[in-house]
N, C-alpha and C positions, 0 to 999 in steps of 0.2 A: 614581559612575561609571554613566552611563546609556547603554544601547545602543538604537539605533533599532529600532522594530518590524520594519522591513524586514530587518534582519540576522537576525531570527528566522524570518521567513516566506519569504524568498528562499533557495532551495536549488538546488544543481546538479540539472539535469534527471534525471540518472541516479539520484540519491537519491530524487527524486519518484517515478519509475517503480518503484524497488525498494520504496519504502514502500507503494505500492498493491499490489504483488505480495505483500509480507509480510502485509498486512492480509487479503488473500484466503486465504493459507495459514493464518493464525490462525483465520479464520472456518471453514475446512474442518476444522481440528483440533477446534474446538468442536462442530461437527456430528457428527464421528466419536465424540467423547467422549459426547455425548448418546445416540447409537445404542448404544454399548457399555453405557452405564448401563441403557438400556431392555432390552437383551439379558440383562443380569444380573437385572433385575427379573422378566423372563419366566421365566428358569430357576428363580429362587427361588419364584415362584408355582407352577410345576409341581412342584417338590420339596415344597412345603408342601401340595399338594393343592388349591390354589385354581384351578388350570387343569388340565383333563384331559390336554391335549396342548399342546406348545409352538406358538406362533404365530410367523409370520415377523417378524423384526425389521426395521423400516424403516431404510434407509440413504439418506442424502441427499448429493448431490454437486453442486457448482457445475457447470453445463453450460458456463458461460463467463461472463466478467465484462467489461463494457464500461465504460471510464472516459472521459468526455469533459470535458476541462478547458480553461478559458479562462485563459491565463497571459500574463504579460509576460515575454518572453525577452530576455536580455542576455548579452553575453560579459564575463567577468571573468578576470583573470589570477591563477592560484594560484602563489605563489612556489616555485621549485625551489631548494633549498639544497644546498651542497656539504658535504663532511665537516667543514669548519670552521664551518658554520652560516651562511655568507654566501649571500645570494641571488645566483644566477648567471643565472637566467632566470625567465620566467613562463609557466606552462602555461595555454593558453586553456581556459576552462570555460564551458559553456552553463548559465546560471542561470535558473530559472523562479520567478516570484512570482505568487501568485493575483491575479486582477483582479476580485475581488468588489466590491460597492458601497463597503465601508469602505476598501479599498485605493485605489479610484478617487478617493474624496473626500480621503483623507489625503495622497495624492501628487499630486493634480491630473492623474492619468494619463488619457490619451485612450483610451477603451475600443475605439475603432475601430482602434487600433494593436495590439490584443492578438493573441496567437497561439492557435490551437486545437490542443491535443494530444489525440489519440484513441488509447487503448490497448485492445487486445483480448487478454484473458488466457484461454486455453483449457487444459483438462486434457490432460496427456500420457497416452496409453493405457499402462496398466501390466498386470501379471499379477495375476489375481485367483484 
């Protein structure tokens, strides 16, 4: 049983946007973990007498993230099923697939027909 590569690379546009946002959040979490580790190392050095007084721990934060994607957009229908499991309708879904050179060669896709999706992810001010 073989699935085409398209079924793995083509995703609803909402999933694509969520994936980018999730990657940014995971990156920020790793930056925070690194800062906490540095803070612990500084406190340990002060306690051990290796530092006379604590130094400020550096904290890094994404100021914003821009994602500029070239994708092939298409509409597909997702089946809507009733309580008996029968398909009663199809919900339209906007699907995006990357238009990198491999995709273009594999599918004979005209790059001039690709769409550009631009995302700006910015931090929400919080209390500190």
